N, C-alpha and C positions, 0 to 999 in steps of 0.2 A: 627603696622602700623595705629592702633587706636590711641595710645600715640602721635605718631609723629604729626599727624593731627590734636590733640587737641593745642600741642604745638606749630606747627604753625600757628593755630587760634588766640590762645593765644596771640604770640607774633604780628600779626597784630594788631591784638585788642588793645593790649595795646599802638602799635606804635599810633595806628589811635585817641584813647583818647589822648595820648601825643601832637600830632599836634593840635588837636582839639583845647588844653587847652591852648599850644602856641599860635593861633590864634585869640582865644578868649580873651584871657589877652591882646595881641596888640591891637585887637580892642575896648577893654573897656578903655584904655589907650589911644586911639586915641579920644573915646566919649569925653574924660575930657577935652580938648584941643577947642578953642571955632574955631569951623569949618568955622562960618561964617566969618572969618578974615582971610583965607586961600584959597587960587584958588582951585577950583577941578583941580585932577590930570587927565594932559593929557593922554591918551593912545591910542590905536589903535587897534578897535575891528576887533576880527577876526572871521569869524563862523567856527564851524567844526561840526562833527556828532554827538558832547554829548553837541551843543548849540553857544556860545561863549564864549572868552576870550578876556578882554581887556590888551592888551599886551603896556609896556612900550614903550614910543617913541623910548628912546634909552638905551634898556637893555646892563647891563655892566658884569654880573654875570650869566652867561646862564649854564644849565648843558644840556647835549646831551645824550639820551639814548639807540640812533639805531646808530651803525655806518655808516650805506649803506645810511637810509631815512634822517638823521639831522645832523651828525657829519660830514660826508661829504661834503655837500654843505655850512653847515657854514663854514669850512675851506675855501672852494672854494671860498668865497665870503670874505674872509681877517679877519674873526674875531675868536678869541680864546676864546675856552669855558672855566669854571672855572672847569665843572666837566663833565665827560663823561662813559658810559657804553661800555664792549667791549665783543667780543664773546671768545669762546675755544676751539682751534683747535689742539687736540693732544699736551693736556698739557700747551700749549702756548697762551698767549694772542693773538688776532688777533682784528684789528682794521681796518679789509677791505684794502683800498685802500689809509687810513690817514698815517701819517708818526710821529713817536713817538716824530721826533723833531717838530711838530706844536701843541702836548700836552705838552709841557714844563710846568710847574708848577699847571698843570691840574690834580686834584682828580680822581682815577678811584674810582667809586661807586658799580661795579660790572656788574656781565653779563647782556646783552641786555635783556634777558629774565625775570630777577627777579632779578633788581637792588635794593641794599639797600636804603629803604628810610631814615633810618636814618643819612645815610652818604649825602643823598641830604640834607636833614634836617637842618645838621649841615654846608654846604659850604651857606648856607641864598641866594639863588640863587634870583633874579629877574626877571626867566623865566626858564619854562623847556620845552623842544622840545621833546614829548615823541609820540607814536605810540598809534594806535587804542586796542593795545593788553597791554599795562601799566594800574594800578591801578588810571584811570583819578582823580576821587573825591578825594583821599588820595594825590593825586601829587596836585592838582589845591587847597589845604587846606594849600599847604606849599607855595607856589607860583602860578603868572599864568603861567597855563599851555596850550599846544597847540598840540593835537594831528597832527601830520604829516601824510597822507596818505602814505600806503604802497604801492607798486606794486601791482598791481590785474591783472593776466592773462583773465579773465574773462572780465574784464571792458575795453569798444569801446574806443575807442579813435587811433590816426593815429602819435601823436607825441610818440617820446623814453621818458620813464618814468626819465631817470636820469637830463632831459631837463624840462620837467614839474616839478619834485621835486626839481631843484636850481629854478626856477620861487616862487613856494609855500613859498619856508623858505624865500627866498628874499620878498616876499608879506608880510610875517608876522614879518620880521625885520625892514622894511624900503628900503631893497636898490636893490630895481627895477633896478635903473641904473647903479648897480654893475653888477646885473645879464647881463644886456645887453652887457653888456663891456666883461665878461668872455664868455661867449655865443660866440658875436662875433669874439674873438680869437680864440674859438674851431674851427668856421665855416673856419676862415683864415686857422689853422691846415689842415682842409680836402683840402680847396682849393690847398695849397702848395704839400700835399703829393698825390693829383691826379694829379700834373701837374709834378710829379717828375716821377710817376709810367707811366705817358703817353700812348700808345698804350697796356701797358701790362694791366692794367683795362679792353680792351676787349677780353683779349687771356685769362688774367689767373682766374682759377676758383677755390675757396678756401672751404675748411671745418673748423668746430672747434665742435672739441665734447669734454666731459666729459668722463674720464674714470675711474672706480671703479670696483673691485671684476668682471671680465669679464662682464661687462656691460657697454652700453653708451647711451649718450644722448647728445640735442644741448640747446645753451643757445637759449634761447626764445625772440621774438621781443617784443618791448614794455614793456620789463620787464628787461633782464640784457644788461649792455652796450654792450658786446661784439658784441650783434647781431647786435645793433642799429648802430655800429661805424661802424661796415662791411657798413650794408646798406646805412649809410651815405654817405661811400667812394665811393660807386658805384662800387666795386668791384662784379664780379660774385659769388655769396655764394652761397652753397649748404646747403639748411636749409630743409632737412626731419623736420615730426610734431614734433615741439618745445617742451621738457618736458616731452614725451615718455620716460621711458626708456625699453631699448631693448637689447639684446644679441649680443653678440661681430660677432656672425655668419653674421649681416646683414651690416657688416663692408664695403660691398661693395656698398653700398649706397653714402658713405662718398670718392671715388675712384677720387679723385681730382687731379690738379698739385701741389697743396700744403696743409698739415695737419697740422691745430694747436688743441693739444692734451692740455686739463688743466688737468695737472697731480695730480689728486687727492691722490694717493697714493705714490707719487714720487719714482715711477719707474724709470728706469735708460732709456736713447734712445735704449740700444740696447736690451732691451726687446720687446720693438715694432719692431725694426729692424729686429730680429730674430724670432719672432714671425710668425707662418704660415700664419694667414690669412692676417696680418700687411703686412709683407714681398712684398705681393701679389700687393699692391698699388703702383699706378703711382708716388704719392708723395714719397715713400719708397725706390724705384727702382732710382727716380731723387733727392733724398738727400735733399726732402723739407720736411720734419716731423721735426716740431718743439714743443721741449717741452716748456709749459708755467705755470708759477705756478699760483694756485689758489689764492693768495692773489693780483695777480695784474689782473685776466681774470675773476674772479668768483665775480661779484662786481655789483651793481646795482647805482652808483652814479658819478657824475661830474668829482670826479677825478680820478676815476677809466677809464673814458673812454680817457682820456687825458693818461693814463698808458696804453692801449691797443693800443692808437695812437702811442704809443713809440717805442712798439714792433713791430709793424706793420711797421711803418719806418724801423727799423731795420733788420727784417727778410725779409719782400718784398722788397725795395730800394736797401738795400747793398748787396744782392745776385741776383739783376740783373748781 
């Protein structure tokens, strides 16, 4: 273990030295030129928890290092990155609510928890969108870097994270008008779906649970897009204490008209319908238990919110 730690430390030390030398050489070359003949580079100053970053007014080579926190809103604003980090679920690449079609030509720079700084450096970005968990000092030596705030269950606030997140990324990129447009489109979708559901909004009560290894928990308000979409929609939504993982024995708390199960274990529908506890639920008796994938429902981004809306329309309206 000591050898591994030493190798790991040396790797990042060497990388830091390489980044330092690269940027130092660039600065030395720049200093040889007559700066008095050139106007100062215009930029947008963004304040964040590590200080401030001077972001180019029109960045064209953006690397996004978190699928939910900055890749999702980037795509939602109509901007294609040159590099991105992804998650890995069951040995498969996972980019949350983002489609691979939106990333054609972009380079995967590694896992969201430990992206390859070498790959980021080779892409020559002019902006890096990171989180507070990434090595800000090393990233900012490569290019202007902004740590986009991550969702925080303990933070005060009444607005859905996916909306605040979209606005923040839009502010960084100078895309405030575009953010207003896509948020307006979302609100229109909410209004249209409410109209289609009609009186069912007052009558229908739904629950959403994660299920894994005999344990259940619920999406959290102001954190998971799923919970906030249901709240925006105005449907009667059973929301026991969010985030608390409890035994399947408590499933009676979710005895509602419709039950959405975020199927983390990829169980079949028959597994739940034949389960002695699930089978007693009203939703099971009325054939209104719906399995949904974590790729679509376990997300915190704006694109993910729209995917949840797609499924709610499919299951709630089409089954009336």
